[in-house]
C-alpha positions as CSV (number, residue, x, y, z in Angstrom):
1,X,95.1,132.9,105.7
2,X,96.7,129.3,105.2
3,X,100.8,129.8,104.3
4,X,100.4,133.4,105.2
5,X,103.2,135.2,107.2
6,X,104.0,137.5,109.6
7,X,106.6,140.0,110.0
8,X,106.8,142.3,113.1
9,X,108.8,145.7,112.5
10,X,109.9,147.9,115.4
11,X,108.5,151.4,115.2
12,X,110.1,152.7,118.7
13,X,111.1,156.2,118.5
14,X,108.4,157.1,115.5
15,X,105.4,158.9,115.9
16,X,102.4,156.7,115.6
17,X,100.5,159.6,114.4
18,X,102.7,160.7,111.4
19,X,103.2,156.8,110.7
20,X,99.7,155.8,110.2
21,X,98.4,158.9,108.9
22,X,94.8,160.7,109.0
23,X,92.5,157.8,109.6
24,X,95.1,155.6,109.1
25,X,95.7,156.6,105.7
26,X,99.2,155.6,105.7
27,X,98.8,152.1,106.6
28,X,95.3,151.4,104.6
29,X,97.5,152.4,101.6
30,X,100.1,150.5,102.2
31,X,98.2,147.2,102.9
32,X,96.4,148.4,99.2
33,X,99.4,149.0,97.1
34,X,101.6,145.7,98.4
35,X,98.7,143.4,99.2
36,X,99.5,142.4,102.8
37,X,97.7,143.3,105.8
38,X,99.1,145.8,108.3
39,X,98.3,147.1,111.8
40,X,99.9,149.3,114.3
41,X,100.2,148.3,117.7
42,X,102.3,150.3,120.3
43,X,105.8,150.2,119.0
44,X,105.2,147.1,116.7
45,X,104.0,147.3,113.2
46,X,102.9,144.0,111.9
47,X,102.5,143.3,108.1
48,X,100.5,139.7,107.0
49,X,100.2,138.1,103.8
50,X,101.8,135.9,101.3
51,X,105.4,135.4,102.3
52,X,106.3,137.1,98.8
53,X,104.3,140.7,99.3
54,X,105.9,140.3,103.0
55,X,109.1,140.5,102.0
56,X,108.5,143.5,99.8
57,X,106.7,145.0,101.9
58,X,109.3,145.2,105.3
59,X,111.8,147.5,103.6
60,X,108.9,149.7,102.5
61,X,107.5,150.0,105.9
62,X,110.7,150.3,107.7
63,X,111.7,153.2,105.4
64,X,108.3,155.0,106.2
65,X,109.2,154.2,109.5
66,X,112.5,156.2,109.5
67,X,110.7,159.2,108.5
68,X,108.2,159.2,110.7
69,X,111.1,158.8,113.2
70,X,112.8,162.5,112.5
71,X,109.5,164.2,112.4
72,X,108.6,164.6,109.0
73,X,104.7,165.0,107.8
74,X,103.7,162.0,105.6
75,X,100.9,161.2,103.7
76,X,99.5,158.9,101.3
77,X,101.9,160.4,98.4
78,X,104.9,159.4,100.5
79,X,104.1,155.5,100.7
80,X,103.5,155.7,96.9
81,X,107.0,157.0,96.6
82,X,108.5,154.9,98.7
83,X,106.5,152.1,96.8
84,X,108.0,153.1,93.5
85,X,111.1,153.9,94.8
86,X,111.3,150.0,95.6
87,X,110.3,149.3,92.5
88,X,112.8,151.0,90.6
89,X,115.5,149.4,93.3
90,X,116.0,153.3,94.8
91,X,114.9,152.9,98.0
92,X,116.8,155.1,100.4
93,X,117.3,154.0,104.3
94,X,119.3,156.4,106.6
95,X,122.8,155.5,107.8
96,X,125.3,156.4,110.1
97,X,126.1,159.9,109.8
98,X,123.6,160.9,107.8
99,X,123.2,164.9,107.2
100,X,120.1,165.5,109.4
101,X,118.7,169.3,110.0
102,X,117.6,170.2,113.2
103,X,115.7,173.4,113.2
104,X,116.1,175.8,115.9
105,X,112.9,176.5,117.9
106,X,111.0,173.8,115.9
107,X,110.3,170.0,117.1
108,X,111.5,169.2,113.7
109,X,114.1,167.4,111.9
110,X,115.0,168.0,108.3
111,X,116.9,164.7,106.1
112,X,116.8,163.7,102.7
113,X,113.8,161.5,101.5
114,X,115.5,160.2,98.4
115,X,118.6,159.4,97.1
116,X,119.2,162.3,94.9
117,X,118.5,164.6,97.9
118,X,121.2,162.8,100.2
119,X,123.4,163.3,97.5
120,X,122.7,167.5,97.1
121,X,122.9,167.1,101.0
122,X,126.2,165.7,101.1
123,X,127.4,167.9,98.4
124,X,126.4,171.1,100.3
125,X,128.4,169.6,103.3
126,X,131.5,168.7,101.2
127,X,131.7,172.0,98.7
128,X,131.5,175.8,99.2
129,X,129.8,176.2,95.8
130,X,127.0,173.7,94.7
131,X,124.9,173.5,91.5
132,X,121.5,171.6,92.4
133,X,119.5,171.0,89.1
134,X,116.4,169.1,88.5
135,X,113.0,169.5,88.1
136,X,110.2,171.0,90.3
137,X,109.3,169.0,93.2
138,X,112.5,167.9,94.2
139,X,113.2,170.0,97.5
140,X,116.0,172.0,95.5
141,X,115.5,175.0,97.3
142,X,113.8,173.6,100.6
143,X,116.9,171.8,101.5
144,X,119.0,174.6,100.6
145,X,116.8,177.2,103.1
146,X,117.6,174.7,105.5
147,X,121.3,174.3,105.1
148,X,121.6,178.1,105.2
149,X,119.4,178.2,108.8
150,X,121.7,175.4,109.8
151,X,125.0,177.1,109.1
152,X,123.3,180.7,110.8
153,X,122.2,179.0,114.1
154,X,125.5,177.3,114.8
155,X,127.2,180.4,114.1
156,X,129.3,178.9,110.9
157,X,127.9,182.1,109.3
158,X,127.0,185.3,110.3
159,X,123.8,186.2,107.8
160,X,122.1,184.4,104.6
161,X,121.4,186.0,101.1
162,X,118.9,184.7,99.4
163,X,118.6,185.9,95.2
164,X,116.3,185.4,92.5
165,X,116.8,187.0,89.1
166,X,113.9,188.9,88.3
167,X,113.0,187.3,85.0
168,X,110.0,189.2,83.4
169,X,107.6,186.8,83.3
170,X,105.5,188.2,80.4
171,X,105.0,191.4,82.0
172,X,107.2,194.5,82.0
173,X,108.4,195.7,85.6
174,X,107.9,198.9,84.7
175,X,104.5,198.7,83.9
176,X,103.2,196.4,87.3
177,X,101.8,198.9,89.7
178,X,103.6,200.0,93.2
179,X,107.1,200.7,94.0
180,X,110.4,198.8,93.5
181,X,110.2,196.3,96.4
182,X,106.5,195.5,95.2
183,X,107.1,195.3,91.9
184,X,109.8,192.4,93.0
185,X,108.6,190.8,95.8
186,X,106.2,188.2,93.9
187,X,109.4,187.0,92.3
188,X,110.9,186.6,96.0
189,X,107.9,185.1,97.4
190,X,108.9,181.1,97.4
191,X,112.0,182.3,99.3
192,X,110.0,184.1,102.1
193,X,107.5,180.8,101.8
194,X,110.2,178.7,103.0
195,X,111.8,180.7,105.5
196,X,108.6,181.0,107.1
197,X,108.0,177.2,107.0
198,X,111.3,176.4,108.8
199,X,111.3,179.2,111.3
200,X,108.7,181.0,113.3
201,X,107.5,184.2,110.8
202,X,108.4,187.0,113.9
203,X,112.1,185.5,113.7
204,X,112.3,185.9,110.0
205,X,110.8,188.7,110.1
206,X,113.5,190.1,113.1
207,X,116.1,188.9,110.9
208,X,115.5,190.3,107.8
209,X,114.8,193.9,109.7
210,X,118.6,193.6,111.0
211,X,120.0,192.3,107.9
212,X,121.2,188.9,109.0
213,X,118.7,187.5,106.4
214,X,118.7,189.5,103.2
215,X,116.3,188.5,100.3
216,X,116.9,190.2,97.1
217,X,117.0,190.0,93.6
218,X,120.0,189.1,91.6
219,X,120.9,192.1,90.1
220,X,120.9,193.6,93.9
221,X,124.4,191.7,93.9
222,X,126.0,193.9,91.8
223,X,129.4,195.5,93.2
224,X,128.7,193.9,96.3
225,X,131.0,191.0,98.3
226,X,129.3,188.9,100.5
227,X,131.9,187.7,103.1
228,X,130.9,185.3,105.8
229,X,127.7,184.9,104.3
230,X,125.3,181.5,103.4
231,X,123.9,182.5,99.8
232,X,121.5,180.7,97.6
233,X,120.6,181.7,94.1
234,X,117.0,180.4,93.0
235,X,115.8,179.7,89.8
236,X,119.4,180.3,88.5
237,X,118.0,178.8,84.4
238,X,116.9,182.1,84.3
239,X,119.9,184.0,85.0
240,X,122.0,185.4,82.0
241,X,125.9,184.5,81.5
242,X,126.8,188.1,82.7
243,X,124.7,188.0,85.8
244,X,126.2,184.3,86.4
245,X,129.2,185.5,86.3
246,X,128.9,188.6,88.7
247,X,127.3,186.5,91.2
248,X,129.9,184.0,91.4
249,X,132.5,186.6,91.9
250,X,130.6,188.1,94.8
251,X,131.7,185.5,97.3
252,X,134.3,186.5,99.8
253,X,135.9,184.9,102.8
254,X,134.2,181.9,104.4
255,X,131.1,182.4,102.4
256,X,129.3,179.1,101.1
257,X,126.8,178.9,98.2
258,X,123.9,177.3,96.3
259,X,122.7,177.7,92.9
260,X,119.8,175.7,91.9
261,X,117.8,175.4,88.8
262,X,115.4,173.6,86.3
263,X,116.9,173.5,82.8
264,X,113.3,172.9,81.9
265,X,111.9,175.8,83.2
266,X,114.2,178.7,81.2
267,X,112.2,181.9,80.3
268,X,114.9,184.1,79.1
269,X,114.3,185.2,75.5
270,X,117.1,182.8,74.2
271,X,118.1,179.1,75.8
272,X,121.5,179.5,75.2
273,X,121.7,183.0,77.2
274,X,121.3,180.6,80.4
275,X,123.8,181.3,82.7
276,X,123.3,177.8,84.4
277,X,123.9,176.2,81.0
278,X,127.3,178.1,81.1
279,X,128.6,177.4,84.4
280,X,127.3,173.3,83.7
281,X,129.2,173.6,80.6
282,X,133.0,175.2,82.1
283,X,132.9,174.7,86.4
284,X,132.7,170.8,86.4
285,X,136.3,170.0,88.0
286,X,137.0,173.0,89.5
287,X,137.8,171.7,93.1
288,X,135.4,173.1,95.8
289,X,132.2,173.0,93.0
290,X,130.3,170.3,93.3
291,X,127.4,169.6,90.6
292,X,124.3,167.5,92.0
293,X,121.6,166.6,89.5
294,X,118.1,165.7,91.1
295,X,115.5,163.4,88.7
296,X,111.7,162.9,88.5
297,X,112.2,160.1,91.0
298,X,113.4,162.4,93.4
299,X,110.3,164.7,93.4
300,X,108.3,165.0,96.9
301,X,105.5,166.9,96.2
302,X,102.5,165.3,95.0
303,X,103.0,162.2,93.0
304,X,101.0,163.9,90.2
305,X,104.1,166.5,89.8
306,X,106.2,163.7,89.2
307,X,104.0,162.2,86.3
308,X,103.1,165.8,84.7
309,X,107.4,165.8,85.0
310,X,107.2,163.0,83.2
311,X,104.7,163.4,80.9
312,X,106.1,167.1,79.2
313,X,109.8,165.0,79.1
314,X,108.3,162.2,76.9
315,X,106.4,164.9,74.7
316,X,109.6,166.9,74.4
317,X,111.6,163.2,73.1
318,X,108.7,162.6,70.8
């Protein structure tokens, strides 16, 4: 078309299948949302259209290529997230020295997809204790587990301990069928899922059998000292103040802890009993403890998750 321009962006090093998506779905979505024509030929992504549309599309295409270079599985929701981030001036690009986690035994690299995730990973690298607070779908647990596996692989710690408070979500544990392990296992299942997504299942099982990886309810931490360990307390909004103090005072020599939680998902009978709210009030300012807040703009699950979170937030304010 008259007046159209074409900009070519290098896609060298990017997995072309990951970049294009299923049936070229990512490229089609990019074209649809930005009003440009998109074609991938070899190591070059060509963007054609009006000067303004192409100028808007180039940084988004570059961000998508960066994700494809590190082996992330990509779909149309990633395209949508990048377009939305660009519209809010929050589009992130890889920078020299940015934290990247290479999973042992898997041809995958994990890195931040959003500015909030980048800050979260940097906090974990720089502090002994990190508190990650934010809504569902922002990668709080997933990235923490990836950092734990990385620390174990690099022999920076000798074991990984993953804990969750087993809050009785409307049911009494005493009335659930099975032994104690069977009763609490549903609460811990998301931690198993995160591990098995990053490590071959047989290796997960072997590490659990040898005690290199321990997954347990928070109550099991009482009376212990956790040395040479990477410890993650997940769903910390449902830990009471006493449980949180108990957990924090378990840390021993050469241990690191990541505490994750969502203040909008407190299941305790009294919201003010949440240990997460308590440490948010009393721990900031202590050296070696970092707080990181993830927002709905950091949600990397299905776009509807982000929209649902915003709808609930709007309802709570209204």
